TIDOKOL-90897 format. One record per residue (C-alpha): x, y, z. Coordinates in steps of 0.001 Angstrom, whole numbers, plus 500000, padded with zeros to 6 digits. Example, Ala and Ser with C-alpha at 12.3 -4.5 7.8 and 13.67 -1.06 7.14 Angstrom:
2
512300495500507800 513670498940507140 
END
This chain:
888
140255335954647126 140358338728644553 137596339025642029 138692337360638718 137337340269636722 139439342635638794 142522340443638426 142260340655634644 142574344423634907 145950344261636622 149050343881634456 151307344071637469 151874340301637856 152794339959634190 155214342875634370 156732341457637558 157162337942636141 158745339081632869 161100341525634604 162304338923637107 162709336289634388 164894338420632110 166949339595635086 167647335977636109 168706335035632573 170943338101632300 172499337266635658 173268333752634456 174967335032631304 177048337550633244 178168334776635599 179065332490632684 180990335301631006 183038335975634137 183667332258634594 184851332028630992 187155335016631329 188606334082634695 188656330309634424 189324329696630725 190784332781629097 192473333867632326 192211337484631320 189755340154632506 189453343248630324 187744346643630816 184651345539628899 184079342886631586 184058345519634311 181528347612632413 179200344645631888 179294344020635646 178463347711636181 175589347389633725 174290344380635657 174297346286638951 172440349233637399 169993346838635727 169320345274639128 168297348631640578 166351349393637424 164470346066637666 163855346495641373 162156349847640754 159779348180638280 159051345274640606 158399347668643467 156147349739641216 153943346720640522 153241346484644256 152006350076644431 149759350275641393 151899349951638257 149838347925635792 146482349049637149 144078351653635868 144556354986637584 141067354742639043 142110351521640812 145342352901642318 144991353495646047 145547357107647139 148417356105649447 150168354458646491 150430357562644358 153622358921645879 155490355549646038 154433354895642439 155832358265641380 159097357424643153 159401354079641380 158721355769638029 161403358361638824 163964355662639754 163105353768636580 163589356861634418 166913357775636033 168478354276635839 167312353280632353 169856355271630324 172889354474632552 172102350749632205 172066351004628399 175110353255628441 177204350799630486 176131347854628290 176938349590625009 180205350928626417 181203347341627232 180424346282623652 182392349200622191 185423348418624353 185231344812623217 185149345967619579 188236348092620173 190169344968621148 189390343629617657 190436346836615886 194208346375616018 194838347316612385 191463348447611010 191635352182611464 188199352996610073 186571350342612232 188510351669615212 187464355284614743 183881354353613904 183753352397617169 185238355332619074 182639357650617497 179874355253618543 181347355100622044 181329358911622266 177737359147621029 176602356474623480 178153358197626468 177410361811625549 173779361020624747 173500358750627796 174822361387630177 172617364089628635 169488361940628860 170331360864632411 170667364480633514 167447365318631707 165666362562633635 167196363581636959 166104367175636493 162811366401634766 161052368581637338 161800372013638689 162308371646641611 163448368022641545 161192367080644444 158127367866642369 158670364555640575 157398362760643715 154259364867644182 150843363912642878 149400366225641782 152245368565640874 152159371659643111 151162374972641473 154172376846640156 156247373680639690 156941372267636243 157675368717635052 158587367443631590 156427364596630366 158512361484630983 156987359578628059 157963362374625687 161531362131626996 161596358395626309 160260358809622796 162683361643622129 165612359403623095 164429356580620822 166457357720617757 169727357650619724 169013354137620983 168128352783617555 171082354496615852 173577353099618354 171904349665618254 172258349528614470 175837350824614650 176851348132617134 175105345515615009 176699346380611666 180134347729612631 181880344328612996 180201342748609958 182831343857607398 185564342263609507 183626339073610149 182542338515606554 186104339049605301 187697336529607677 189040333369606074 187478330651608200 185524327463607545 182104328448606345 180157326976609259 182477328528611810 182227331891610092 178436331727609989 178313330888613679 180591333836614401 178374336177612359 175240334877614070 176911335390617451 177507339049616711 174039339399615179 172216338830618457 172200342613618807 169365342673616268 167063341421619026 167816344551621038 166812346798618137 163610344796617584 162701344970621280 163397348701621242 160874349123618428 158256347109620370 158943349222623439 158488352394621425 155114351150620162 153888350963623769 155455354304624592 153570355783621660 150325354445623112 151198356045626437 151979359342624700 148658359294622869 146943358601626188 148588361652627739 147449363797624814 143907362454625105 143832362965628869 144757366600628362 141275367166626931 139278364417628702 138846363408632282 140479360276633545 137072358649634088 136096359337630471 139211357546629310 139925354963631983 140545352249629367 143667354034628266 145137355692631356 148845356081631917 149576353630634745 147812350913632759 149529351447629388 152922352664630669 153374349404632574 153915347499629316 156430350038628062 158283349740631377 158266345957631024 159664346096627493 162294348572628676 163435345964631193 163485343334628455 165553345672626249 168159346341628940 168580342701629974 168585341322626436 171313343868625674 173371342494628554 172768338938627345 173844339777623787 176958341510625092 177880338356627020 177313335840624197 180776336220622529 182494335998625909 180790332710626792 182206330959623708 185536329829625286 183641328203628155 181287326445625732 184274325222623706 185864323921626904 182751322093628059 181603320828624641 184808320387622598 183408317583620421 180496319741619297 182780322496618048 185057319990616296 182063318644614375 181217322128613206 184618322640611567 184729319140610103 181571319647608068 183393321896605581 187148322001605497 187329324664602790 188379328029604076 185858330270602465 182549331820603314 180513335035602973 182791337847601900 185475335638600358 184103335689596823 186282338673595980 189376336580596759 188552333133595452 186351330906593396 183733329768595894 183223326364594313 185199323623596115 186391322384592737 188628325378592319 191876326005594075 191482329037596267 194067331762596065 194882333817599103 194464337568599033 197478339832598911 198851340888602233 198140344435603214 200961346713604358 199349346867607772 199404343132608075 203026342943606998 203998345230609844 202244343199612508 202500339556611492 205959338950612857 205113340389616239 201964338349616507 203772335151615628 206226335731618409 203615336101621115 201392333297619865 198319335520619615 196031335314616615 195412338774615192 192390339669613080 194572340328610048 195930336790610233 192515335566609235 192090338176606556 195211337992604488 197801335438605585 198229332418603290 197654329892606072 194372331363607235 195841333045610258 197018329890611948 200187330229613961 201459327489616252 201086328710619819 204125328683622060 204420325625624205 202965326465627581 201218324640630262 197494324574629727 196769326669632769 199229329356631626 198066329651628052 196440333027627347 193966333761624601 193081337115623119 189601338025621892 189986336725618382 191415333469619711 188461332579621854 186001333819619229 187408331819616350 189098328800617894 186607325921617847 188494323690620227 189050324132623901 192147326078624920 193850322925625987 193500321278622618 195778322529619839 193919323585616775 194610321713613584 196247323777610902 194122324549607855 194822322606604687 197814323869602701 196862326430600137 198895327742597240 200229331181597879 199417333846595367 202807335396595928 204591332322594606 202854332577591243 203253336291590692 205758337897588382 208079340599589557 205943343299587968 202831341941589626 204562342026592997 205467345655592465 201914346575591480 200513344698594467 202766346495596898 201886349870595445 198172349255595179 196188351645597275 193862350258599898 190323351312600580 189350352854603922 188505349408605237 192032348135604704 190932344567605364 189026344539602064 190848345054598781 188434346595596328 190919347361593573 189431344571591496 187181346715589300 188105348795586310 188822352475586838 185876354830586668 187302356887583799 188276353843581719 184833352317581415 182932351983578180 179227352753577934 178332349092578346 180656348578581310 179259351628583091 175623350437583078 175805348359586274 177576350905588528 175413353740587181 172310351687587960 173346351201591604 174231354858592116 171045356022590406 169150354293593218 170631356980595481 169342359679593130 165826358301593497 166322358162597272 167162361825597736 164405362849595310 161976360786597373 163317362359600584 162867365882599230 159223365309598273 158466363580601563 160003366370603622 158179369064601687 154814367383602286 155507366668605965 156654370232606549 153424371503604984 151357369278607288 153448370320610286 152891373971609377 149125373475609559 149213371506612829 151401373844614884 150284376994613042 153713378020611849 154274381361610231 155429381655606626 158853382663607891 159163379517609999 158196377379607006 160908379059604946 163263378371607858 162582374622607605 163352374795603904 166522376781604573 167673374248607180 167492371456604617 169520373364602034 171841374654604730 173093371083604940 174339371477601363 176577374301602520 177917372602605652 178424368964604621 180721369461601587 182911371955603433 183352369759606508 183221365978606815 181989365421603259 185125366883601700 187426364887603980 185661361592603315 185414362207599569 189060363168599077 190563360508601318 188188357591600910 186625357931597472 183139357598596042 181985354384597668 182749355284601247 181198358732600726 177975357013599644 177992354893602798 178591357895605069 175879359894603304 173364357074603709 174187356708607409 173767360439608063 170556360449606071 169229357520608112 170060359334611345 168171362387610106 165031360389609366 165087358899612864 165351362371614417 161861363030613052 160564360909615936 161132363459618702 160071366148616247 156716364466615749 156242363587619419 157119367029620743 155552368902617801 158537371202618203 159699373643615550 163387373536616675 163303369714616560 161911369778613028 164564372319612096 167344370015613329 165895366952611606 165617368804608277 169216369962608631 170558366451609343 168684364992606376 170137367817604263 173628366865605456 173105363273604379 171614364087600985 174339366670600300 176998364048601038 175326361673598600 175178364366595916 178794365339596536 179906361934595267 176884360877593205 176897363617590561 180618363371589637 180413359571589740 177716359545587054 179487362233585027 182826360378585059 181617356780584756 181895356103581038 182890357969577881 183392361655578784 181504362920575718 178271361557577215 178704362934580739 175761365351580455 173526362623579017 174246360192581855 173802362793584563 170489364017583134 169123360482583034 170085359880586677 168674363250587676 165475362361585818 165149359303588058 165620361656591009 162792363775589637 160576360684589485 161167360271593226 160092363893593660 156882363136591755 156043359905593592 156768360885597197 154367363884597554 151511361899596045 152287358893598244 152638361097601317 149448363077600731 147252360146599678 148638357322601856 151333358044604452 150133361373605888 146499361115604885 145302360965608497 147718363562609874 145414366300611064 146506366987614651 149396366455617079 148434362899618158 148142361733614562 151533363282613808 153112360639616070 152048357934613598 154450359437611042 157381357980612981 156735354483611617 157125355742608078 160479357241608932 161562354136610840 160965352111607678 162936354611605614 165811354589608108 166040350784608134 165934350696604339 168744353255604162 170928351311606621 170435348090604661 171236349970601446 174473351269603004 175421347702603917 174687346545600359 176835349347598953 179725348161601088 179749344822599287 178919346103595781 182183346505593779 181952350090592540 184750351581590414 186871354427591746 188978357144590154 192165358478591691 193368362049591251 196176360713589056 193702359054586700 191573362185586556 194668364252585825 195668361850583060 192209362282581543 192602366072581557 196133365935580105 194748364479576875 193551368012576076 196225369917577945 196588372517575169 192911373407575445 192626373265579239 195749375390579788 194332378437577978 193676381641579893 190918384225579718 191753387690581085 194765386183582818 192676383490584547 192882379799583707 189852378924581609 188965375808583620 188821377762586888 186930380678585353 184390378232583941 184080376584587343 183612379906589174 180915381146586795 179262377723586847 179116377725590658 177499381194590579 175010380099587927 174194376933589877 173583378999593012 171171381250591146 169423378395589363 168795376275592482 167648379333594416 165204380310591674 164000376751591251 163249376342594964 161604379753595151 159282378894592248 158591375364593498 157933376489597073 155335379039595922 153815376855593189 150580376002595029 150167379539596342 150677380885592821 148025378550591349 145596379466594129 146136383165593393 145929383165589594 143149380525589348 141320380404592699 138303378390591517 140144375507589903 138474372095590037 141787370232589977 143408371967592916 146929373427593426 148426370152594706 147393368228591591 148741370984589349 152065370751591160 152094366977590608 151648367699586888 154473370236587045 156833367744588704 155973365173586040 156785367685583307 160036368413585131 161007364719585053 160066364360581382 162122367456580591 165240365854582036 164807362768579873 164316364983576806 167430366981577696 169418363754577970 168331362499574553 168881365911572963 172423365876574326 173257363026571972 172981365325568949 173294368899570297 176206370388572212 175427370800575932 176256374510576070 173701375225573362 171014373264575203 171882375218578345 171465378534576528 168087377445575116 166822376379578547 167847379626580223 166179381698577511 162965379701577868 163198379941581653 163491383725581666 160644384174579181 158217381801580920 158923383171584413 158496386737583110 155116385866581609 154118384192584885 154274387600586604 151444389008584435 149244386203583096 146313384797585051 143993381828584802 145026378817582792 147653380858580960 149396381696584210 149298378065585329 150704376996581940 153570379450582360 154612378161585781 154464374594584456 156717375730581601 159072377198584187 159481373714585639 160021372274582159 162833374689581298 164383374214584741 164645370473584238 168023369966582578 169951372993583797 171396371517586989 172940368489585282 174302370507582365 176036373042584595 177459370303586804 178912368161584015 180177371105581962 182074372595584914 183874369330585685 185475369110582238 189238369573582270 189639369938586048 191835366846586291 193087366252589827 190820369096591028 187639367356589853 186565366388593372 187198369922594598 185100371262591727 182316368875592726 182562370214596258 181914373812595183 179116372844592810 177424371010595675 177899374012597955 176215376134595271 173059374094595819 172667376008599090 171139378761596976 167910376937597782 168225378322601307 168865381944600317 166587382928597421 163301381620598939 164124383613602078 164512386742599914 161272386038598051 159199385393601201 158842389022602412 158063390167598870 155295387562598731 153812388739602020 153829392404600991 152962392291597278 151542388834596560 152896385664595027 152572386627591381 154451389885591814 157128388102593863 158051386101590768 160084389097589656 162667387812592122 162708384511590245 163121386315586909 166032388371588244 167796385334589706 167486383377586456 168783386370584512 171884386466586694 172337382740586232 172246383108582435 175655384807582567 177221381349582434 175730380143579104 176452383571577602 180073383217578679 180246379763577099 178719381021573853 181047383988573306 184371382807574776 186356380676572282 188584379168574962 185541378146577001 183890376633573920 186938374483573241 187115373407576871 183492372358577442 182542370943574060 182708367130574273 185723365475572685 185018361947571566 187386359498573236 189551357498570810 189351353960572179 191745352701569504 194678354879570461 194017355467574142 195886352891576217 193791353687579288 190798352216577471 192565349042576535 193172350149572960 196340350437570901 199062352810572114 199846356065570342 202817356145567882 205181357725570422 204186355179573061 204574352361570535 208116353556569748 209006353518573452 207622350016573849 209512348829570730 212769350293572035 212296348596575419 211621345237573776 214680345649571555 216923346420574554 215547343394576404 216275341098573461 219800342465573202 220390341880576913 218942338372576671 221265337411573835 224266338318575993 223212336007578857 224677332481579271 222692329702577613 221413328235580931 220021331575582097 218454332111578675 216592328823578992 215281329809582426 213886333031580960 212197331056578166 210604328779580753 209344331791582671 207843333230579469 206109329957578650 204777329656582179 203390333176582032 
END
């Protein structure tokens, strides 16, 4: 018998037992799914074939792990027999090659299943297709990377690796692929939720349906656990690079990697199980019909999560059905003919999507995906129709019908979000709630900026980057501001509006934070460059919609005030994140192994961002169409139509504002990036330290934005802008010559005068643009890319002449930027355009006030004509009209 002490040092039996157990359970679920599809639904679809393919690959994947446990996997390397080394390497190679194809086939099956649900939801359809493309492109790339992990390929089986051959560390490959797995896991988890929560079903049945689709959360959780063990294996590899195996035999690779292999098997098989759960439902309903009937009898009211926007949730109120979408109107008749229950039937039809199926024999009756997912009874038992509900259409007037048909739909056309007041019609009190929610995003990108700056500084010290490479990381972040608005950001913003742009920006931002994982593991400059760029794309998308949203949400005369307050909250995030990063999050980051620990911080941020995107989907935010923005500009059409030197004043103001914004952001980032170096040069023996001085400077920056906002209540914005530029040029000029505390005071003053400029330029330039407001926001966001250009120009000057002298670049850039306030001060047409005009809520009908005299005359004439026509009608028709008036 084996020594008990020795048996405790072998994880092989545990790995073997867990792997076999999850494979058996997955096999059972695949068999039940096929039985359900063939025997009950009588329809096999492409997603079923892919789940079978995934099962076959998972079998080979599991077999490689089980075989590995027989040749040393789970033992310390010192306990592995010499003759086992090559078979163990082969099992590890087979495991690495089959892992990604197994996940790829499983997720492809899920995506194909989702596409069968996306008959009319175009955004859901294309989002699923995008996820499908990412899954397969990344899966193929990672599979090829694992196949050719060694050059030549045969070197993967040799132990030790022959001289002259090269192999990529397999654990680093696994950790590098972790962001793709988590991103696709979260996408597959949350993509169907908007459809499911909007379906009009009994509450219990809807909750069961949501829970069924939520099993994918287990896959994401298991992936995180697996990554924790992979991280331990990676740290072991890094430690073994400087220590002998015998000095570190408590943490050798074959011992620790065995648990990560085991959790990889659990991840793959749990993914297969979760993919099979929805498909097993028809079989369960066939075998246990009474159980499913009890579920629907508990609550007969057809409401649930997501229905609050359509109805009063309390059972005491009569629930009104939502208006039918145009898409649904085109497809309902066809679906009724074939007896299939389409997704849109549940979302918008008055009877809850119920259509009597055609009379067939039980064995010939076919069910589509939504049928077997939402029908509680067995296929042979007809489903009872939902209780009769009053149709909203029957109570609507003719004018209401016309407005309903012409109402625009949001990108998710199964959710009607035209229930909130227009963005440009809101009063100050009404705008508080939406501004509060959007200001959370301002804090988020301020927090992200400070966190990235601190992490990049730590990364620079660890990998010994040059100053030019550090500037390159900074330029990559601000390069996202140039790319995002001109590409996908513009398309999403123009076609889908503010809310959907926020959601896309948050998703891209979350993806960027997850890409920091391979960056930290590989300690690679190109990987950090890519991750900074992706985060920049996400933050730029948020700013593209966030800044104009704040400027437009409420009375236009206070646009600059609102935007400065929100930007001040963003500045608070910039103050908090560097301190938190330096003192708490990155306090122990001193070398490459400790850099791996940073990934947990970014995992938390990514999960928070995804949850925030989901919350934003359900928060009713106001929108503003181009027509409404144009109507707002037409109130001052005489002023906005003026020309300066043959150029329309609104476009000349926008062009000069974009140039000034480019110069300002470039100068701001150049000064901020060299702040600590400047303090170290002008006051080298400071007791406080450069980092603490910069924290003080950021605090002054935030306070300055609040002061600018409050000053905007009594002083015209263009005058505040002129004052800030003058102070900025003077303080930055003095910073080039003063030393000691005086020099430090000057650079802190530079941050103070910088504080309100961005918001003032942004809000001023949007005035009078009308239907081109979103385009103007695009170019103002692109101008933020000046943060990538000016620091790159200042860097060589700093290296050759010193930091203090290099501030002449900052002075010059701010001087160029001051052209804009000078233009506003000395151009009468520009003054009239940008000076706030107080909105008259008494005479402006868009604000719910009284109509203007001309509009009142038109209304009076229409009423008079109607009365004349009514008097000419027969008495019986006249009485019917009176009844209609009384009813309304």
